[in-house]
Structures are given as C-alpha cells and as structure tokens.
N, C-alpha and C positions, 0 to 999 in steps of 0.2 A: 711088241709092244712090251716087253721090258718088265713084264710082271704089272705094269698098272691096268687097275682095272675102269672098265667109264661106267655113267650110270647107267648104261643098260642094263651090264654085266653085274652090274652091284644086287640091285633088284634082282635078277633071275636067279641069282644066288638067296639072296634074303625068301624069297621064296618057299627055292627048296628044303630051307633052312626049317621053315616055318608046316609049311607040310610034312615033313619028314618029324616035328613034335609034337603033330597033329590038330597046330592051330591053326584060325579061319584065317585065311592069303586074301581080304579080301571083304573093303568095308560099308555099307554105304552109303553117297557122296552124299554132304553136304548140302540143299535147297539151296540156291543161288540167292542172294538177295533185290531184293528187289532197290534198286537203285532208281530215286526222283524227288522233287524239290518237296518243300512244303506246299502242298495246297492252301488257297485262302482261307478255304475253312474249316481246317483246322488249327487249330488252339496252341499256343506251344507248352507244354507241359513242367512249366516254370517260366520264374519272374525272369524276363532276361537281364534287366539289372542285377539280380540275386545270380544268376547264371556270370554274366561276367566278374561278380565279387570275389565266387569261389573259386572259380578256373583263373581267375591274377593269382595264386596260391601259385598254383605252376609256376617255376619261374624258367625263363628258357633264354635259349638265347637269339641273336638280332638276326636276321640276313637282312642282302636285298638283290633282288631278282631280274640279269637283263637280259636285253636281248634289241638284234641292229634288226630292221626292216627299212624300208622300202622310204620310208621317211624321216629313219637316221633314228639312231639308240632312244630304248625306251628300259624303264626299269619300276620296282615298286617295296617297297620296306616291306617287309613280310618277316610275321614269327616264326607262324607255321612251314616249320621246313622240318623233314627230317630222313636220316638216310632209310636206305627201305629194303635193298637183297643187298648181299656181297656175289652172289655166282646165277646173276651177271650182276655187275654193277649194278643199282637203280635210286634213287633215286624222288623224294615228293614234296609238295610242298600246296598249303591253301593259298585256295584266292578266290575270295567274293565273285558273288556272279554278273554283282554291278560296277565290278572295276575297268574302269577306262585302260587301263595299260594291257590286258591280258588280250582279249584281243588280236596287239601288232604281238603279244607275244607268241600267240596259236597260231598267227601269221607266220611268224620267222620257221615258229619251227623248232624252232630249239632255245638255249638258253644257260645263259648262267649264274650261279648263289657267289656271292660278294657274302662272305660269313664275319661279319663286325666287331671288333674292336674296340675295347674299352673308352677310348677319345676320338671315338666316330659318332654320339648321338645327336652333335648338330645336321651330321649328313641322313643320318636316319628320320629323320624329322623334315626336312627337306621330298626326299623319296615319301614322304606318308600323304605331302600335299597332293590337290587333284587340279592342274590347271594351268600347271607350272612348270614352269622353259627347269627340268629337275637336271641336268647337264649341264647348267650353266653355272659355269667355272668348277664343274669335276672332274679331272685327271685320271682320261685310265686308257686301256690299250685292250685290241680285241683278243677275247679268248684264241685258245692255238687250234681250235679245231672248227668251231661252233663261229669265232669273230664276234662274238655277244662281249660286252663289257664285262671289263676287269677292273672295279672300283681299282687305283694307289693308298694302302693301305692298308688296306684288305688285308688282315696277317690268313687269308686260304676262301681259297674259289675252285668252283665244282662245274668243270662247261659238261651238258649236255641234249641232249640228243631230245624231243616229246613222244614218248611210249604209246601213251596211255591216257585219258581224260574219265572219269568217273565222275557224278553227283555225288552231292554231298551237303544237301540241304538248301541251305542258300549259300556254299562255296562249290569249290570243284577244287579235286584231288586231282594233282596232275603229279606223273609221272615222266621219270625220264634216264635215262639210260646214262651211264656216263663214259663219256668221251674222253675224258682228259682232268687233273687235277692238279691242287699243288695248296703249299704252305708255311709261314713262313717258320723259324726255330724255338722261334718266342713273343711275347705280346698275349693280354688278356685280352678273355671276350668280352664285346659288351652283354650283359641281361639286362631282362625283360619283366622286373618281377611287384606285380598288385598297381599298376599304371605308369609306374616309373622307373629310367634306367639305371643299373650298378654296377657294380662292376666285383670282380672276388677279393677279399680281402685277407690276409695272413694272419 
C-alpha cells in the first residue's frame, strides 16, 4: 500500500485515538429532512416579490444546462448552479418543477453545464424562453462522455451523469457526477445581479 491509508483505515485510527483520549466516538445521527413540495394550504412565510428582491442582491454566474434525447438537443438557462463535492466530484443545479425541458434532461439521464461568458447574455435570454427552438443558429459540439451539447464560446463546461434528484419546494435539486470538464484560459464570466446581466470591471 506504500503507506497510503484508505478512508476505512483512517476512520479506524481516529476512533482509536478518541477512545484512548476518553472522548465519545459516536454521536446521535441527525433526523433525515422531510423532502416534499409546499402544499396548497401552506401560505408563503414571506411575500414572493420581496423574496425575489432581497435574494436578487446575491450575484451569481449564469449557465445553460443541456442534454440530448431522442428528440434532439434540449436546454435551459440556469442561475441556480453550484459545485457540491470534490470527492466524488459532484455538482448540483435547481430547476422549477414546471420546466418543460427538465423531463427531457431527466430522460436523457445526463447533462452538460455550460458556464456563460460576459458576452453571452443574448444566448442566455434565448434559452430562458419556453416553446421556441432554442438551438436555432446555435453552434455546439457533443460533450465527450454524455454527448450533451457543449455550446460554442462558453468559457467552461461540465459533463455529468444524473445521480440523484431531491425535492425543494417548487423546485427540484439535481445532483450530477462529473465525468469530464474543461475551461478556457481566460474570459470574463456573465454575472446576474438584481435582475440584470453584468460583468467584472477593473
């Protein structure tokens, strides 16, 4: 083994150390959270418009999540994206339960997150609408593992397989295992803040 300790060996060593020091080696597990949608008879605790206004102060990047199914390419603009775990490599995005694109991505079982650049606000807007041919005139290539669309000009991309889906009120929390990824050496990101697109300025 060359002196490299696996997770199980490391855990056993920690437990032995705690016991020798007289420390407790176990804690009560936390209760599992209840995962469900908001019921019709539950009133929102805050005004939805105020919720959007306040949360809009949190600046974020902007992505387009894509997939390919039997009908062809599909995708939607997504502001709610984050890295989740390094080992294993996981990312997550949130999608509205009412999304008409999500069922196609779920059916594909995989997706590619395209991180948008500062000059791709127009592309984001075209993927934020429903019912249009979002890929009309859009240049893309298949991601190396899943084949999901990698959009031309996107400064970074993450190719993933869906591993879990959790409920989160009126949204779903989708977790994906990263199978491949890549990024350009430079380029400013597209930012979203208080309902407007923006970019870094020196």
